[in-house]
C-alpha positions in Angstrom: -23.6 201.9 167.7 -25.4 201.7 164.4 -23.4 202.3 161.3 -25.2 203.7 158.3 -24.6 202.8 154.6 -24.1 205.9 152.4 -23.8 205.1 148.6 -21.3 206.9 146.5 -23.3 209.4 144.4 -21.5 208.1 141.3 -23.5 204.9 141.7 -26.8 206.7 142.3 -29.2 207.1 139.3 -31.3 210.2 138.8 -34.5 208.0 138.9 -33.6 206.8 142.4 -33.2 210.4 143.6 -36.4 211.5 142.0 -38.3 208.6 143.5 -36.9 209.5 146.9 -38.1 213.1 146.4 -41.6 212.1 145.4 -42.9 212.2 148.9 -43.9 215.4 150.8 -42.4 214.2 154.1 -39.1 213.6 152.4 -39.2 217.0 150.8 -39.8 218.4 154.3 -36.7 216.6 155.5 -34.6 218.0 152.7 -35.9 221.5 153.3 -35.3 221.3 157.0 -31.7 220.2 156.5 -31.1 222.8 153.8 -32.2 225.5 156.3 -30.8 224.1 159.5 -27.6 222.4 158.5 -26.8 219.2 160.4 -29.6 218.3 162.7 -30.7 215.5 165.0 -33.3 213.5 163.2 -35.9 214.3 165.9 -35.5 218.0 165.3 -37.0 218.0 161.9 -40.8 218.6 162.2 -42.7 215.7 160.6 -46.2 214.7 161.6 -45.6 210.9 161.3 -44.9 208.0 163.6 -41.3 207.1 164.6 -41.3 204.1 162.3 -42.5 206.1 159.4 -39.9 208.8 160.1 -37.2 206.2 160.1 -38.4 204.8 156.8 -38.3 208.2 155.2 -34.7 208.8 156.4 -33.7 205.3 155.1 -35.1 206.1 151.7 -33.3 209.5 151.6 -30.0 207.9 152.8 -30.3 205.0 150.2 -30.8 207.6 147.4 -27.6 209.4 148.5 -29.4 212.6 149.6 -28.5 212.6 153.2 -25.6 211.6 155.5 -26.3 210.3 159.0 -23.8 209.8 161.8 -24.2 208.7 165.4 -23.3 211.1 168.2 -23.9 209.4 171.5 -27.6 208.6 171.5 -28.4 211.1 168.7 -28.5 210.5 165.0 -27.2 213.6 163.3 -28.2 214.1 159.7 -27.0 216.5 157.0 -27.8 217.1 153.4 -25.1 216.0 151.0 -25.4 219.3 149.2 -21.9 219.7 147.7 -21.9 216.1 146.3 -25.5 216.5 145.0 -24.7 219.8 143.3 -21.8 218.2 141.6 -23.6 215.0 140.5 -27.0 216.6 139.7 -26.4 220.3 139.1 -29.4 222.5 139.9 -31.6 219.6 141.3 -31.5 220.8 144.9 -32.1 224.4 143.9 -35.1 223.3 141.9 -36.5 221.1 144.8 -35.9 223.8 147.4 -37.6 226.4 145.2 -40.7 224.3 145.1 -40.8 224.2 141.3 -41.7 220.6 141.3 -45.3 221.2 142.4 
C-alpha cells in the first residue's frame, strides 16, 4: 500500500501554493473536490493521460492542497479546505470563484 506524504501547511509557502494553482488541470481538480467532497482520483474529469493525472495530483499534494488516502485499490482524495482557509484565508474562495483569470 502506497503511503503519501502530506506537508504541514505551516511549512508551505504561498508561492508554492500559487505555483500549484497555475495550471488549468490542477484548478479543475480543486474545483471537482470542492464540489464533490472526497473522491476517487479517477472520478475527477481530466482529459490527460494517467501519468499526467498522477503528476498533477503529486504537485497538489506537495503544495498541501489535497489529502490522499488509500482505500483498497482506490486512491481517495479530498481538499484540505479547513486547513487552507486557516493558513491562507480567502484563497480557495478566490480560486473557486474564478477571479484569477
